[in-house]
Structure formats: structure tokens, C-alpha cells
GUKOLKE-551765 format. One record per residue (C-alpha): x, y, z. Coordinates in nm, 3 decimals, padded with zeros to 5 digits, always signed. Layout:
N
         X         Y         Z
         X         Y         Z
...
END
This chain:
278
         X         Y         Z
   +00.191   +05.911   +07.978
   +00.515   +05.759   +07.851
   +00.370   +05.414   +07.879
   +00.064   +05.513   +07.686
   +00.278   +05.673   +07.404
   +00.495   +05.370   +07.378
   +00.200   +05.132   +07.371
   +00.039   +05.348   +07.095
   +00.353   +05.316   +06.897
   +00.344   +04.948   +06.953
   +00.006   +04.913   +06.839
   +00.057   +05.108   +06.517
   +00.365   +04.883   +06.442
   +00.171   +04.562   +06.523
   -00.112   +04.686   +06.279
   +00.129   +04.754   +05.995
   +00.308   +04.450   +06.038
   +00.006   +04.225   +06.060
   -00.125   +04.370   +05.736
   +00.211   +04.311   +05.563
   +00.241   +03.958   +05.699
   -00.114   +03.875   +05.571
   -00.045   +04.028   +05.243
   +00.273   +03.831   +05.212
   +00.092   +03.510   +05.308
   -00.129   +03.552   +05.006
   +00.153   +03.529   +04.766
   +00.323   +03.213   +04.922
   +00.284   +02.955   +05.175
   +00.261   +03.119   +05.529
   +00.581   +02.927   +05.647
   +00.772   +03.084   +05.362
   +00.663   +03.432   +05.469
   +00.753   +03.366   +05.836
   +01.074   +03.216   +05.748
   +01.176   +03.561   +05.618
   +00.992   +03.766   +05.881
   +01.113   +03.595   +06.204
   +01.491   +03.611   +06.108
   +01.433   +03.994   +06.012
   +01.295   +04.041   +06.338
   +01.573   +03.880   +06.523
   +01.817   +04.100   +06.315
   +01.661   +04.403   +06.472
   +01.705   +04.272   +06.821
   +02.080   +04.192   +06.764
   +02.125   +04.555   +06.632
   +01.958   +04.701   +06.937
   +02.156   +04.476   +07.188
   +02.467   +04.709   +07.213
   +02.237   +05.004   +07.228
   +01.973   +04.900   +07.488
   +02.178   +04.621   +07.661
   +02.083   +04.268   +07.748
   +02.129   +04.057   +08.078
   +02.104   +03.686   +08.019
   +01.989   +03.531   +08.345
   +01.788   +03.208   +08.381
   +01.462   +03.401   +08.420
   +01.521   +03.626   +08.113
   +01.634   +03.314   +07.906
   +01.327   +03.112   +08.051
   +01.063   +03.380   +07.976
   +01.238   +03.449   +07.633
   +01.205   +03.093   +07.518
   +00.842   +03.081   +07.630
   +00.774   +03.398   +07.445
   +00.941   +03.266   +07.133
   +00.743   +02.952   +07.103
   +00.417   +03.157   +07.160
   +00.550   +03.409   +06.901
   +00.611   +03.145   +06.633
   +00.265   +03.008   +06.682
   +00.135   +03.354   +06.661
   +00.319   +03.441   +06.332
   +00.193   +03.129   +06.157
   -00.179   +03.156   +06.279
   -00.211   +03.541   +06.237
   -00.053   +03.545   +05.878
   -00.275   +03.250   +05.781
   -00.582   +03.412   +05.922
   -00.520   +03.734   +05.759
   -00.439   +03.558   +05.429
   -00.778   +03.384   +05.440
   -00.950   +03.709   +05.534
   -01.151   +03.929   +05.537
   -00.886   +04.124   +05.745
   -01.148   +04.371   +05.869
   -01.368   +04.102   +06.036
   -01.093   +03.866   +06.171
   -00.872   +04.140   +06.304
   -01.098   +04.238   +06.594
   -01.152   +03.869   +06.694
   -00.783   +03.827   +06.730
   -00.730   +04.168   +06.901
   -01.002   +04.114   +07.153
   -00.860   +03.767   +07.268
   -00.503   +03.910   +07.271
   -00.617   +04.179   +07.509
   -00.832   +03.974   +07.754
   -00.568   +03.743   +07.903
   -00.297   +04.012   +07.968
   -00.569   +04.245   +08.124
   -00.666   +03.936   +08.364
   -00.301   +03.868   +08.450
   -00.248   +04.235   +08.552
   -00.551   +04.249   +08.759
   -00.447   +03.922   +08.928
   -00.111   +04.077   +08.998
   -00.267   +04.357   +09.181
   -00.275   +04.631   +08.929
   -00.537   +04.885   +09.014
   -00.732   +05.152   +08.800
   -00.875   +05.478   +08.892
   -01.220   +05.587   +08.793
   -01.094   +05.722   +08.442
   -00.927   +05.388   +08.389
   -01.239   +05.194   +08.494
   -01.446   +05.378   +08.222
   -01.172   +05.388   +07.965
   -01.071   +05.015   +07.985
   -01.411   +04.867   +07.885
   -01.457   +05.154   +07.633
   -01.131   +05.063   +07.475
   -01.232   +04.688   +07.440
   -01.560   +04.810   +07.265
   -01.347   +05.002   +07.044
   -01.131   +04.715   +06.953
   -01.433   +04.544   +06.817
   -01.594   +04.844   +06.638
   -01.278   +04.985   +06.483
   -01.247   +04.679   +06.251
   -01.590   +04.508   +06.255
   -01.760   +04.428   +05.923
   -02.085   +04.593   +05.814
   -02.370   +04.360   +05.921
   -02.507   +04.141   +05.658
   -02.326   +04.308   +05.381
   -01.992   +04.216   +05.512
   -01.793   +03.911   +05.408
   -01.852   +03.629   +05.661
   -01.542   +03.441   +05.759
   -01.522   +03.059   +05.754
   -01.528   +02.852   +06.076
   -01.162   +02.769   +06.010
   -01.067   +03.139   +05.982
   -01.248   +03.211   +06.306
   -01.066   +02.921   +06.495
   -00.730   +03.036   +06.357
   -00.817   +03.401   +06.468
   -00.899   +03.271   +06.829
   -00.579   +03.075   +06.839
   -00.374   +03.367   +06.702
   -00.525   +03.590   +06.964
   -00.444   +03.344   +07.243
   -00.062   +03.311   +07.115
   -00.033   +03.682   +07.099
   -00.151   +03.717   +07.451
   +00.071   +03.451   +07.590
   +00.370   +03.609   +07.407
   +00.293   +03.953   +07.577
   +00.242   +03.799   +07.923
   +00.560   +03.592   +07.884
   +00.766   +03.899   +07.780
   +00.607   +04.104   +08.079
   +00.721   +03.843   +08.331
   +01.094   +03.880   +08.233
   +01.311   +04.069   +08.482
   +01.282   +04.456   +08.423
   +01.658   +04.481   +08.423
   +01.719   +04.218   +08.154
   +01.724   +04.473   +07.867
   +01.628   +04.319   +07.511
   +01.761   +03.971   +07.641
   +01.406   +03.820   +07.649
   +01.333   +03.956   +07.293
   +01.664   +03.826   +07.149
   +01.608   +03.468   +07.301
   +01.243   +03.481   +07.182
   +01.325   +03.583   +06.832
   +01.601   +03.317   +06.817
   +01.353   +03.059   +06.943
   +01.066   +03.148   +06.704
   +01.314   +03.147   +06.408
   +01.443   +02.807   +06.509
   +01.081   +02.668   +06.562
   +00.971   +02.804   +06.235
   +01.281   +02.654   +06.043
   +01.211   +02.315   +06.203
   +00.858   +02.326   +06.107
   +00.940   +02.435   +05.744
   +01.177   +02.149   +05.711
   +00.918   +01.911   +05.827
   +00.672   +02.040   +05.590
   +00.910   +02.114   +05.294
   +00.702   +01.911   +05.028
   +00.398   +02.097   +05.132
   +00.524   +02.467   +05.103
   +00.472   +02.481   +04.724
   +00.699   +02.650   +04.474
   +00.571   +03.007   +04.512
   +00.845   +03.269   +04.570
   +00.758   +03.460   +04.889
   +00.748   +03.846   +04.896
   +01.080   +03.892   +05.032
   +01.058   +04.276   +05.105
   +00.705   +04.272   +05.240
   +00.777   +03.979   +05.468
   +01.102   +04.120   +05.589
   +00.935   +04.458   +05.657
   +00.657   +04.283   +05.850
   +00.929   +04.108   +06.075
   +01.115   +04.439   +06.137
   +00.787   +04.615   +06.246
   +00.684   +04.332   +06.469
   +01.024   +04.337   +06.639
   +00.984   +04.720   +06.697
   +00.630   +04.650   +06.824
   +00.762   +04.386   +07.070
   +01.034   +04.638   +07.194
   +00.791   +04.920   +07.239
   +00.553   +04.676   +07.431
   +00.821   +04.566   +07.655
   +00.924   +04.929   +07.740
   +00.564   +05.029   +07.795
   +00.489   +04.732   +08.025
   +00.807   +04.806   +08.220
   +00.690   +05.173   +08.277
   +00.313   +05.133   +08.325
   +00.045   +04.876   +08.407
   -00.007   +04.560   +08.190
   -00.380   +04.623   +08.200
   -00.360   +04.943   +08.031
   -00.081   +04.866   +07.793
   -00.232   +04.551   +07.668
   -00.573   +04.710   +07.588
   -00.403   +05.005   +07.396
   -00.194   +04.770   +07.199
   -00.508   +04.557   +07.103
   -00.611   +04.853   +06.902
   -00.376   +04.756   +06.641
   -00.651   +04.660   +06.399
   -00.706   +05.024   +06.323
   -00.368   +05.022   +06.136
   -00.454   +04.695   +05.958
   -00.804   +04.836   +05.864
   -00.669   +05.170   +05.724
   -00.398   +05.000   +05.522
   -00.663   +04.746   +05.395
   -00.863   +05.030   +05.297
   -00.582   +05.203   +05.116
   -00.419   +04.917   +04.957
   -00.705   +04.657   +04.899
   -00.984   +04.883   +04.873
   -01.182   +04.730   +05.172
   -01.453   +04.965   +05.273
   -01.452   +05.137   +05.607
   -01.797   +05.152   +05.747
   -01.988   +05.383   +05.993
   -01.934   +05.142   +06.290
   -01.561   +05.140   +06.232
   -01.549   +05.522   +06.240
   -01.732   +05.515   +06.571
   -01.485   +05.266   +06.698
   -01.198   +05.501   +06.606
   -01.379   +05.791   +06.789
   -01.438   +05.559   +07.097
   -01.070   +05.459   +07.080
   -00.962   +05.816   +07.099
   -01.199   +05.869   +07.383
   -01.063   +05.556   +07.575
   -00.693   +05.651   +07.509
   -00.759   +05.999   +07.666
   -00.932   +05.850   +07.970
   -00.648   +05.594   +08.019
   -00.396   +05.860   +07.994
   -00.546   +06.014   +08.329
   -00.510   +05.693   +08.511
END
């Protein structure tokens, strides 16, 4: 139950962070947004260091570096995807891809689900799609570029989660600190290389920084959830994060919530209840 609650908190934080990051990327080049979000995320991890502790071993550093590279790629691809939009069509594509790989890894590592989990897991995957799917022919259709970016973002998010999960359980927040330091460095190098193509628009500092803080908290909650529960369950619960993105898009951007999305929210509630019984 604790792992489930942590995963739900992580999902909510991811959804809010993605919405704000996508919103910020509409105001300036995506790298300008990430240049603020990534260091803000690192600052949170550094604040948590003396509270939660960190053990820097070869394994925790190695997996942290791998997660940091994946995180940098995920930041750029995801924020660019959501900036192009429509958010409520592209979010489920990214979420479904981000759930599939961790679930596969968890099953291959010997995790097993009871009857409730065997029903709840596929139901949750269906909910991921429904909760933020567009309304048939009346919905805005994403471009091929946006779809490819969404697929890439989902894969990068999945790899980040898998790499963090592989870090030693007694390493504290060490893999998060290393990961955020690496992602900030990678972003800085990429921005320097593309400096002339970044444009002159001023980034949305507060929005971008808040996105980074929320993303950092989401990663922390995921790490705690994965250490106290099964990756297969945790990854699928976290993949429900489009619910937060869609609700914020509805309230702030006036994007409509359709009947199938409401059905998806109901399915998600049932799936979470079933997974809580595993």
C-alpha cells in the first residue's frame, strides 16, 4: 500500500511537471526551458541529501549517470512534444511507452502478480490511453514529428526509471544527485553547441523552475516506491500521470475533457484499487 501511495504521488507530480514544462517550452526554445528546470531539479536533490542520505558507490554512480543521460533526453523530447501539442493526444502515447519497458523488466526479473494484479495491470494500461485520448475525428491530430517525439520521450522516460531502479537500495538519493548533475551538464553542453539557434525569447523562469522541482520530487517518490514495491505495479501507476496533465490543460488552456477521458479516469480508479490488493 505504501508503494502504491508513493507511486500515485509520483504520478501526480510528473503530470504537473510535464504540463508546466510544455507550457514553458511554448514561450521559449525548449533548451532554454530545460536549462532552468534541470538545475532546479538538482537543487532539490542537494537539499534532500543531508535528510535522506546518499552513498556514492560505483554502482550508484554508474546507474545515476545512465539515468541522467536518459533524463536529459526525456526533458528535451517531452517538453518539445507537449509544446507542439495537442497535450491531451500526445500524453497517452508517451505514458504508454514509458510504462511498457519497466513492466517488461520487472517481469523478467521475476516479479509476480496475483489475480487482482493480473486484472488491474492491463486495466491500468487501458486507462493510461483513455484518460488523455482525443475525441475521435473531432480531436486535433498530431503531426508525424510530434508522434515520433512522443515515442522517443516515452522510451527515454522508461530508461530513466529502469536505470534508477537498478541502483543499490541502500544508496539513498545518490543516483538522483548524480543523475541530475549529469542531465544538467548534458543540457548545458547541448545549449552551448546550439547557442545561435536558441532564439532571443526569454524563458518562463518561474514555470520552468517549478517544473524542475516537481520532476525531482516525482523521481524521488518513484525511487522510494520502487524500493518498497514491484516495478511492474509502480511503473504502471506512474504512467497514469497524463491525468494531471489533462486536468491542468483543461483548467488553464481550456482543452476539453471528453467522455472517453472520464471513462479512463474511472478505469484508473478501479485499476489502482485492484493493484492495491496485490
